[in-house]
N, C-alpha and C positions, 0 to 999 in steps of 0.2 A: 711396493717400495715406489716411491714419486719419481714427477722429474719435470721440470719447467717446461711448456710449450705452449704455441703460437695457435691458438683452435680455427680454423677456418670452416665453414658450415656454409656450402650451399644447396637450393631449393630453385627448380624448375616451376613458374608460375602456370598454373593452369593445367598439370601434367594428365590430369584424369581426362579434365576435357577434352583434351587433346588425342587422347590413347582413345575416349569415345571417336573421336573427330577419323583418326586415321586407319581406325580398324585394328587388332592387334599384332598381325604381321611386320605390317608400315613402323607400330611403337615400338615394337620389342629390336623390331634396325635400328631406329633411332635413340632409342634410350643406350644400344651398345652403342654406337657412334659420342654419345653425348659421355658416355664412361667413359671411355678413351680415348677423346679431345682432351677432357677435364684433366684425365689423368697425366698424360701425357704436360701437360702446361705444371699442375703443379708439382709434378717431379722435377720440370723445366728448372725450377724455383729452387729448387731444395725442398721441398715437400715429400712427407709420405702421408697414401690415401686411408688412414683406416679403413673406410670400407664404406658402402655405395648405399646410399639408404631408396634405389628404386629411381627417386626424381631429384638426384642431386651427390654430395660428396661429407666426408668428414676425410678433414686432412691436416695434418700436427704437423707445425715447422718448430724447428732450434731458437730461428731470430723473428724480430716483428715485423721486422723491415722487409724483411722476404715472402711473408706474410699476406703485408699489405699489398706490395707486387705484385702478388702473385692472384690476388683476391682482383685490381685492376684486370692482368690476364687472362684470368678464367670468367670474365662479365666479356670482353673481348671475344674469346673467344665459342661463348654462347652467340653473340649479337652474330656474329661469321660463321658460323653455325646455320640458324635462320635463316640469315640472308643464304646462304648457297641451299638449304632446303626448302626457300620459299614459304616461313613459318616467321610466327612473329615469336622470338622464342627468348622467354625476357628469366633474371632468375635475380635471387632474394640472392646475399650472403653475410654471414654476424661474421666476427673476429672476436677471440677473446682471450685473453693469458692465465696462466696462470699454474699451480703444481697441478697435475695429472696422472690415472694412474694405466699403465698400457699391459691388459688382463689381455690373453683366450683371444688373439686379432680387435680387441675394443681398446676402449677410453675414456672414463671415466673421469666425475670429477667436476667442480663448479665450474672452472674457465669453459666446458665440455658440455653444459647445460646451460651457459648466457650464452653462448656463441650460438647455439641451434635458437633463443631468445629472440638477440637481435636479430638471427635470419626470420622468425619469423614478423619479428615487429617492422622489419625494413619491407618499403616499397619496391616492386617490380625494378628490376636496373639500380636498385642502390645500395652502396655495399653502408651498414653500420659495424662502426667500431667502437669495441668498449676503452673507454679513457686512459687506460693503462697498457693500449699495448701502441695509441699514436703516444703517449709517453718514452713508452720501450725504444721507439724506432728513432725517439730524437731529433726529426725531423731529414734526416736521413733521407737520398736516393727523391730528394723534387716532389713529392708526395705534395697536395692537396686537400684541404681535407674543409667541409662545408661548417653548416651549424652546429654547434653542441645543443645538446637538450640531457635534462634530468628524465628517464624514464625509469617508473615501475616495472622490473618484471617477474612472472609470475612465478611464484617458489622462492623467489630470490629474495633474502630481509630486508636488505637497503636498498636503496636505487642509485640506479647506474649510473653518469656521466658516461654520453654516446654520444660521438662525431660521426658525420658522412664524408667517408672517404669519396674524391669527386676522379671521376675518371671518364674517357670520351671515348664509345666505340674508332676501333682502325678503322682505317682508311681501307677500301675493298681493295683488295688485290696485295694491300699490303699485309697483310693479316690471314698466316692459312695455319691453324691446327691441325691440319691432316685430316687424309681420310675421305670416303667417299656420301655422297649424301644420301639417301636413301630414296 
């Protein structure tokens, strides 16, 4: 049985090369801290982590505004982790919404595919948001969107209107997602 959700997918840019540079043990510690911080941020915004992807998360939210605020906070957490670890960490984020099916600890449906495709299409440190999510938020929460464009996303039959969600890194010392540096 399906339910409506807003899906956020994150992807740490260059994670494979970073793993090779850091070595397995240090990379595992970084991944563990990354996952713990991002999970804490997502949950603090009302999200449910569906699963980790090894270098990112898939998170479901009941509301679009919460998902958008969480997307900004997730980017800020990654930026903060990078500063603390003295590593150039950046992430891509894709956000979509619609009816999904939760089954066996996973999430399925077109919004999941769309969020994944938006995540892949995003530049490092960018949040790409399907127009439906922006419309669902209806200007709540003081969020600012950059330009919009129409994108053809692999495997989806129709082009998607996409917006970039503006965000700024948190000022050092004012944002701490917790944890330790590897």
